[in-house]
C-alpha positions as CSV (number, residue, x, y, z in Angstrom):
1,M,108.5,98.0,149.5
2,C,111.7,97.9,147.5
3,N,113.4,94.4,147.5
4,R,116.6,95.7,149.3
5,S,114.3,96.8,152.4
6,G,112.2,93.7,152.3
7,G,115.4,91.7,152.5
8,L,116.8,93.4,155.2
9,I,113.7,93.6,157.4
10,A,113.4,89.9,156.8
11,R,116.8,89.1,158.2
12,A,115.9,91.2,161.3
13,I,112.5,89.4,161.9
14,E,114.4,86.2,161.5
15,S,116.9,87.2,164.0
16,L,113.9,87.3,166.6
17,G,113.1,83.8,165.7
18,I,110.2,84.6,163.2
19,P,110.4,82.8,160.1
20,T,110.0,85.0,156.8
21,V,109.9,84.6,153.1
22,I,110.2,87.3,150.6
23,I,108.5,87.3,147.2
24,M,110.8,89.1,144.6
25,M,111.0,89.7,141.1
26,Y,114.6,90.8,141.0
27,K,116.6,87.6,141.7
28,E,120.0,89.2,141.5
29,M,119.0,91.7,144.4
30,A,118.2,88.4,146.6
31,D,121.8,87.3,146.0
32,V,123.2,90.6,147.1
33,V,120.7,91.1,150.0
34,K,120.5,87.4,150.9
35,P,117.0,87.3,152.7
36,P,116.6,84.1,154.5
37,R,114.0,82.6,152.2
38,T,113.2,84.1,148.7
39,V,110.4,83.1,146.2
40,H,111.3,84.4,142.8
41,V,108.5,85.3,140.3
42,K,109.0,86.4,136.6
43,F,106.7,89.2,136.7
44,P,106.7,92.7,135.8
45,F,108.2,95.1,138.6
46,G,105.6,96.3,141.0
47,R,103.3,93.3,140.6
48,P,105.0,90.5,142.8
49,M,101.5,89.1,143.7
50,G,100.2,89.1,140.0
51,E,97.6,91.0,138.2
52,P,95.3,93.2,139.9
53,N,91.9,91.7,140.7
54,N,93.2,88.2,139.8
55,T,92.5,86.8,143.4
56,A,93.2,83.2,142.0
57,Q,96.5,84.1,140.9
58,Q,97.4,86.2,144.1
59,K,96.3,83.3,146.3
60,V,98.3,80.7,144.7
61,I,101.4,83.0,144.9
62,A,100.7,83.6,148.3
63,Q,100.0,79.8,149.4
64,D,103.4,78.9,147.3
65,A,105.4,81.6,149.3
66,L,103.9,80.1,152.7
67,N,104.6,76.6,151.8
68,V,108.3,77.6,151.3
69,L,108.1,78.4,155.2
70,S,107.6,74.8,156.0
71,T,109.6,73.2,153.0
72,C,112.9,75.3,152.7
73,K,115.4,74.6,155.3
74,T,118.4,76.1,153.8
75,P,119.3,79.8,154.6
76,G,119.4,82.0,151.6
77,S,117.6,79.6,149.3
78,I,115.8,81.0,146.1
79,I,112.7,79.2,145.3
80,E,111.7,79.8,141.5
81,L,107.9,79.7,140.8
82,P,107.2,78.5,137.5
83,Y,104.2,80.9,136.5
84,R,104.5,83.1,133.4
85,W,102.8,86.5,133.3
86,R,99.1,86.2,132.1
87,R,99.6,82.7,130.6
88,E,98.4,80.6,133.4
89,N,95.0,79.3,134.5
90,Y,95.3,79.9,138.2
91,E,91.8,78.5,139.1
92,S,93.2,75.1,137.5
93,I,96.4,75.5,139.3
94,A,94.8,76.1,142.6
95,K,92.4,72.9,142.2
96,D,95.6,70.7,141.2
97,K,97.4,71.9,144.2
98,M,94.3,71.6,146.5
99,Y,94.5,75.1,147.5
100,S,91.0,76.6,148.5
101,L,90.0,79.9,146.9
């Protein structure tokens, strides 16, 4: 799904009282669409959850995004995740954050 559609859908869902978080690679689009909560990753387009078959990476990204639901109280917030494409040890990150893989 494109960033613009995701942001618009998130706003519609939030209007029903259901909290949402969007994972985006195009931060400027989040400034335009203004989804309720955005997690920004500096990954190649089409790979918001990371590399194919890298389940540790995908679980860390998903868990970080879910954590934003409980910690981010300011509407329109954009949270930058620090991860770099193909340069992180996600098994170690998950262990440090106590995420179960």
